C-alpha positions in Angstrom: -27.5 -18.4 5.4 -29.3 -16.5 8.1 -29.8 -12.7 8.4 -26.7 -11.3 10.0 -24.4 -12.0 7.0 -26.9 -11.0 4.5 -27.5 -7.7 6.4 -23.8 -7.1 6.5 -23.3 -7.6 2.8 -26.4 -5.4 1.9 -25.2 -2.7 4.3 -21.6 -2.5 3.1 -21.8 -3.0 -0.6 -24.0 -2.0 -3.6 -25.0 -5.6 -4.2 -27.8 -6.7 -6.5 -29.9 -9.8 -5.6 -28.2 -12.1 -8.1 -24.8 -11.3 -6.4 -25.9 -11.8 -2.8 -25.4 -15.5 -2.6 -22.0 -15.2 -4.4 -20.7 -12.7 -1.8 -22.0 -14.7 1.1 -20.3 -17.9 -0.1 -17.0 -15.9 -0.7 -17.2 -14.4 2.7 -17.6 -17.8 4.4 -14.8 -19.3 2.3 -12.4 -16.4 3.1 -13.1 -16.5 6.9 -12.7 -20.3 6.9 -9.2 -19.9 5.3 -8.4 -17.2 7.8 -9.5 -19.5 10.7 -7.4 -22.3 9.3 -4.3 -20.0 9.3 -4.9 -19.6 13.0 -6.0 -23.1 13.8 -5.3 -25.8 11.2 -8.1 -27.9 12.7 -10.8 -25.2 12.2 -13.8 -26.2 9.9 -16.1 -23.9 8.0 -19.1 -25.8 9.2 -18.4 -24.5 12.7 -18.7 -20.9 11.7 -22.0 -19.1 12.4 -23.1 -16.0 10.5 -22.1 -13.9 13.5 -18.7 -15.5 13.4 -18.2 -14.6 9.8 -19.3 -11.0 10.2 -17.1 -10.5 13.2 -14.0 -12.0 11.5 -14.5 -9.8 8.4 -13.7 -6.8 10.6 -10.2 -8.1 10.8 -8.2 -6.7 7.8 -6.4 -10.0 7.3 -9.7 -12.0 6.9 -11.2 -9.2 4.8 -8.2 -9.1 2.5 -8.8 -12.8 1.7 -12.5 -11.9 1.0 -11.5 -9.0 -1.2 -9.1 -11.2 -3.2 -12.0 -13.6 -4.0 -14.3 -10.8 -4.9 -11.9 -9.4 -7.5 -11.7 -12.8 -9.1 -15.5 -13.3 -9.0 -18.0 -12.4 -11.7 -19.7 -9.6 -9.8 -20.2 -5.9 -10.8 -17.4 -3.4 -11.0 -19.2 -1.3 -8.4 -19.1 -4.1 -5.9 -15.5 -4.8 -6.5 -14.6 -1.1 -6.0 -16.7 -0.9 -2.8 -15.0 -4.1 -1.4 -11.5 -2.7 -2.3 -12.3 0.6 -0.7 -13.6 -1.1 2.5 -10.3 -2.9 2.8 -8.6 0.4 3.3 -11.1 1.5 5.9 -10.2 -1.5 7.9 -6.5 -0.7 8.1 -6.2 0.5 11.7 -4.6 3.8 12.7 -2.1 2.7 15.4 -1.5 4.7 18.5 2.1 5.3 17.4 4.5 4.4 14.6 5.9 1.7 16.9 2.7 -0.3 16.9 2.2 -3.6 15.0 0.1 -3.0 12.0 -2.3 -5.6 10.4 -3.0 -5.0 6.8 -5.1 -6.9 4.2 -3.1 -9.5 2.3 -2.6 -8.6 -1.3 -3.1 -4.9 -0.7 -1.2 -3.8 -3.7 -3.5 -5.8 -6.0 -6.4 -3.8 -4.5 -4.5 -0.6 -5.1 -3.9 -1.6 -8.7 -7.6 -2.3 -9.2 -8.6 1.0 -7.8 -6.1 2.8 -9.9 -7.2 1.1 -13.0 -10.8 2.1 -12.3 -10.0 5.7 -11.4 -11.1 5.1 -7.8 -7.8 5.5 -6.0 -7.8 8.7 -3.9 -5.3 10.8 -2.0 -6.7 9.2 1.2 -5.9 5.7 -0.2 -2.4 6.9 -1.0 -1.9 8.3 2.5 -3.0 4.9 4.0 -0.6 3.1 1.7 2.4 5.3 2.6 1.7 5.0 6.3 1.0 1.3 6.2 4.2 0.7 4.2 6.2 2.7 6.7 4.9 0.6 9.7 5.1 -2.7 7.7 7.9 -2.5 5.1 7.2 -6.1 4.2 3.8 -5.1 2.8 5.6 -4.0 -0.4 8.3 -6.7 -0.4 5.6 -9.4 -0.3 3.9 -8.2 -3.4 4.8 -9.7 -6.8 7.2 -7.8 -8.9 4.9 -6.9 -11.8 2.1 -5.5 -9.6 4.6 -3.5 -7.5 6.3 -2.0 -10.5 2.9 -1.1 -12.2 1.6 0.5 -9.1 4.7 2.6 -8.5 4.6 4.0 -12.1 0.9 4.7 -11.8 1.2 6.6 -8.6 4.2 8.6 -9.5 2.6 9.7 -12.7 -0.7 10.9 -11.1 -0.5 14.7 -11.2 -3.6 15.1 -9.0 -1.7 13.6 -6.0 0.5 15.8 -3.9 4.1 15.7 -5.0 5.5 15.0 -1.5 3.3 12.0 -1.1 4.2 10.6 -4.5 7.9 11.0 -3.7 7.5 9.3 -0.3 5.7 6.4 -2.0 8.3 6.1 -4.8 11.1 5.9 -2.2 9.3 3.1 -0.3 8.6 1.2 -3.5 12.2 1.5 -4.8 13.6 0.5 -1.4 11.4 -2.6 -1.3 12.8 -3.9 -4.6 15.9 -5.9 -5.4 18.7 -3.5 -6.5 18.5 -4.4 -10.1 14.7 -3.9 -10.2 15.0 -0.7 -8.3 17.5 0.7 -10.8 15.3 -0.3 -13.7 12.3 1.4 -12.0 14.3 4.5 -11.3 15.3 4.7 -14.9 11.7 4.3 -16.0 10.6 7.1 -13.8 13.2 9.7 -14.8 12.8 8.9 -18.5 9.0 8.9 -18.5 7.6 12.0 -20.1 4.3 11.5 -18.4 6.0 12.0 -15.0 6.3 15.7 -14.1 9.8 17.2 -14.3 9.7 18.3 -10.7 8.9 14.8 -9.5 11.7 13.4 -11.6 14.3 15.9 -10.5 13.1 15.8 -6.9 13.4 12.0 -6.8 16.8 12.1 -8.3 18.1 14.8 -6.0 16.9 13.0 -2.9 18.1 9.6 -4.2 21.6 10.9 -5.0 22.4 11.6 -1.3 25.2 9.6 0.3 22.7 8.1 2.9 20.4 6.8 0.2 17.7 9.4 1.0 17.2 8.3 4.6 17.5 11.9 6.1 15.3 13.3 3.3 12.6 10.7 3.7 12.4 11.1 7.5 12.2 14.9 7.2 9.4 14.8 4.7 7.6 12.1 6.7 7.7 14.2 9.8 6.5 17.3 7.8 3.6 15.3 6.3 2.5 14.1 9.8 3.2 10.5 9.0 5.6 10.1 11.8 6.5 12.1 14.9 9.9 13.8 15.4 12.7 11.8 16.9 12.0 11.2 20.6 15.5 10.8 21.9 14.6 7.3 23.1 17.3 5.0 21.9 14.9 2.0 21.4 12.3 4.1 19.6 14.7 5.8 17.3 16.5 2.6 16.4 13.1 0.9 15.7 12.1 3.8 13.5 15.4 3.9 11.7 14.9 0.3 10.6 11.6 1.4 8.9 13.0 4.4 7.0 13.6 3.3 3.4 17.1 3.5 2.0 17.8 3.3 -1.7 20.5 0.8 -2.9 23.9 2.1 -4.1 23.2 1.5 -7.7 20.2 3.8 -7.6 22.2 6.5 -5.9 24.8 6.3 -8.7 22.2 6.4 -11.4 20.6 9.4 -9.7 23.9 11.3 -9.6 24.6 10.5 -13.3 21.1 11.6 -14.3 21.5 14.9 -12.4 24.9 15.6 -14.1 23.2 15.5 -17.4 20.4 17.9 -16.4 20.4 21.7 -16.0 21.1 22.7 -12.4 18.3 21.7 -10.0 17.7 22.7 -6.4 17.4 20.4 -3.4 14.5 17.9 -3.3 11.2 19.4 -2.3 10.5 19.9 1.5 
């Protein structure tokens, strides 16, 4: 390997000498996989160091690199730095109607950061916004990781309540109805989830529209999306991205609320 890739690795991550070669090999391997996804005839031997560094600026290629790093025998500090860098590469689109490219396996990175107490409010904002622009991001994740991350986020009292509720809606809406109902039950029964989050989630989920109007109002308030434009095409496109909870979750939410002391409307 020549200097550009080494300089990139040293400049981005707290790597020690014994890990340098490992990260360089993983980077080349990840970029080669990414290139093959674009051109099945591409070969790793054709990649220069400059090519590898340039491709790693694409969140899709970097996500493949991050996945390899998490599986590798490198330090915890390097893994955290790589996972954090993956979030930095998620672009901020010019509008909520833009196409978003995210690192593959993003929820696995989220879980790793949560497990290592390195997941911040900024990471959560990135996740909520990315999931709004690309609802498939959550649907593509495996069931176990998705359920674990949902419970971990909703239980974190240090995160703003509105953002936790937005995230929980997105996660529940991305699940099959049976899984969503089970996850909802887990949230409202969990003593480690604050009472206001539990009641707020149930109140919003109990609405006849599956929480659509509530979610959109909070998303606008939080600055995640702009108010409705009046443009038929734009508003239809955005409506397709607003999560809606399945009917069985709405029913469970209403039944749960009936068993509770009177609560107000969901937080705004």
